[in-house]
N, C-alpha and C positions, 0 to 999 in steps of 0.2 A: 222540310222543304221537299217538293216533288221533283221527279226527274233527276234524282241525285246520283245516279249510277255512272254518269259520264259527262263530258263536256262542261257546259256552263254550270250545270247542277253540281257536279263533283267539285269544281273549282270554288263555287260559292259556299258549299258545305265546309270545305277546308278553311276558307277565309273567315267565315262567320265564327268558326271554332276559335280562331286566333283573337276574335273580338270578345270572347267570353261567353258566347251562346252555347247552351247545350243543344247540339244540332240533332234533330230527328231526321235522318236521311231516308227518304221514301222513294221506292222505284220497284220495277218488276224483277230486275235481275239481282237475286239475293247474293250471289257470289261476289259481284262487283261491289255491292253495298258493304259486305263484310270486309272486303279489302280496303274500302274507303274508310270505314270506321276504325279499322286497325291502325291505319296510317295516322288518323287524327289523334287517337289515344296515345300512340307512341310519341307524337309530337307534343303531348301534354294537354290536348283538348279533351272535350267530352262530347261523345256522339253515340247515338243509338240507331241501329238499322231496323226499319220496319218495311216488310214487303208490301207494295201497294200498286194496284192498277187503277189509275184515275178514271178509267172508263167503266168501272164496276161499282155500283152502289154499295154492295156488300164489302168490297175491299176498302173503300173509303171509310165506311162505318168502322171497320176494324182498325184503321189507322187512327181515327178519333179516339177509340177506346184505348189503344196503346199509348197515345199521347197523354190522355187523362190519367192512365196508370202510373205515369212517371212522377206525378205529384207536384210538378213545377208549374208556375204560372206560364201561360202561353202568350208570348208577347210578339211573336213574329211568324208570319206565314209567307213563304216564297212559293208562288205558283209558277214553277219553271217547266213542268212537263209540257211538251208540245212537239211540233215538227211539221214537215211538209212532205207531200207525196206528189211527184210528177211535175211537169212543166208544160202541160197540155193547154191548148186553147179551150175556151169555153165550149166550142162546138164539139171538141173531141174529148172533153174531160170525162174521166171515169167516175161514176157515181160513188163507187166504193172508196175511191181516194178522197173525194170531197167529204163523204160521211166520216171517214177516219179522222181527217183534219179537224172537222167541226167537233167531233166527240172528244178528241184529246185536248185540243187547244181551248175550246169554249166550255163544253160541258164538264170537262175535267176540272177546269178552274172553278166552275159553278159548284160542282159536288164538294170539292175540298174546302172551298170558302164557306159554304153552308154548314159543313160538318164542324169546322173549327171556330166559326165566328162567335158563338156564345162564350167560348173560353177566352178568345182574344178580348172581347168586351169586358169579361169578368176580371181580366188582369188589370184593368184601369189604364193601360197604356199599350194598346195593340197596334200592330202594323201589318197591313196586307200588301205584299208586293206582287204585281202582275207582270210577268215577263211577256210582253207582246213583241212588236217588231215595227220597223219603218213600213213594212207591208201593211200594217194596220192603219197607216196614215195616207197611203197613196197606192194606186194600182199599177200593174205593168203587164204587158203581154205575156201569156203563159202562166201567170201567177194568180189567175182568178180564184181558184179554190183556196189557196193559202191566204191571199189577201182578204177574201171574204171571211175566213175564219178569224184572222187577226183583227179585222175591222170589228167583228162581233166581240172579240175579247176586249178590245179597247172600249167599246160601248158598255160592256159589263163593268169595267173598272170605273168609268166616268159616272155611270148610274149609281154604283155602290157608294162612291164618294158623296154623291148628293144625298143618298138615303141615310148615310151614317153621320151627316152633319149634326153636331151636338152630342155625338157619342164619342167615347175615348178610343176610337180606332181610325187611323189614317190609312189612306189608300194611295199607293205609289205605283206608277206605271213606268216600266223601263222599255224603251224601244230601240234595240240595236239595229244597225245596218249590217254590213258584211262582217261576219264573224267566222273565222276558219276553225272548225272543230273536226274531230275525227269522224263523227257520225251523221251530222245534219245532211250533208250532201249525199252520203251513201244511202240514207233513208229516202231522200227525195228521188234519187235516180235508181232505186231498186238494187243497190249494191254495185253499180257501175262506177268503178274507181276513176276511170278516165273522164267521164262526164262530171263527176263531183269535183275533180281537181281543176277542170277547165274553167270553172266559175271564178277561180282566183288567179288564173294565168296572167302574169305580168303585173299583178298587184303587189307592190313591194312589201307592204306591211299591213295586211288585213288585221282587223281586231282578232284577239284570241280570247279564250274562255276566261282567263284571269283578268282581262280588262273589264269584262262585264261583271265578274264577281266583285271587283273593286267598286264599281258603280253601285251595285246592290248594297254592299256593306256600308258605303258612304251615306246613302240615303237612309238606310235603316238605323244608323247610329247618330243621326242628327237629334237634337233635343226634340222631345215628342210634340211640342207645339209647332215645329217646323215640318210642313208637308210638301215634299217635292212631288207635285202632281204628276209631272211627266218629264222624263229624262231621255232625250234623243241622243244617241251616241253612234258615230260612224268613224271609220278610219279616215285619216287625212286625205287619202287617195279617192275617197267617195264623197263628192260634193252633193250628190242627190241620187235618187234611186237609179237614174239612167246616166248619170255623169260620173264615170270612174276613170281615173288616170291609170293607164297600163304601160309599163316599161317594155318596149319591144326589143 
């Protein structure tokens, strides 16, 4: 799985290991991957760390080679790597931010899926999970760049499912709403801790990484003839993208 060094990725890697998967944890930050794998193995799971930058063709090719070298059937791919940058209007949006969001969320998913799809199909029971967002289903002011990337990622998942009809690979899309993790907001706001924390002000119980890991594990462990096309998950306090109950 990609983006495994923190947040939803790390939580999902740990959870999938408890479900009996040999987890290949891929991300850029090797030290964090090593720590994650150590924790999984100490808990009795099986995991392998593979450095990978999903924005690099060469790095993704190396990931595919490393996975093949393990010799195990490839039955599950979790495209988790992603993120947001900025909360600017379209008029003020930075091209570099939009480019980064598209490259990581959309092209990263495309690169890794293309690289591992032959192995997933060869397994006879493959599953591709695409971690998108409720931002892939609706737009909001200031979220143009992120919503555009997530809409594209959602379109990728839906198209892939159509194209794989009749093949032994199912495609699952997970669309979380408000999830409080250590890094998502910091990445979005350039390390500004106050702005990152303000997003969740007054929200009694936002979702956390383990909640999404639970959703991913549940969908991935259904009998293979069961395809959960799309799972939208929000905290109770969030009725819709713009409707959030905050305790004053």
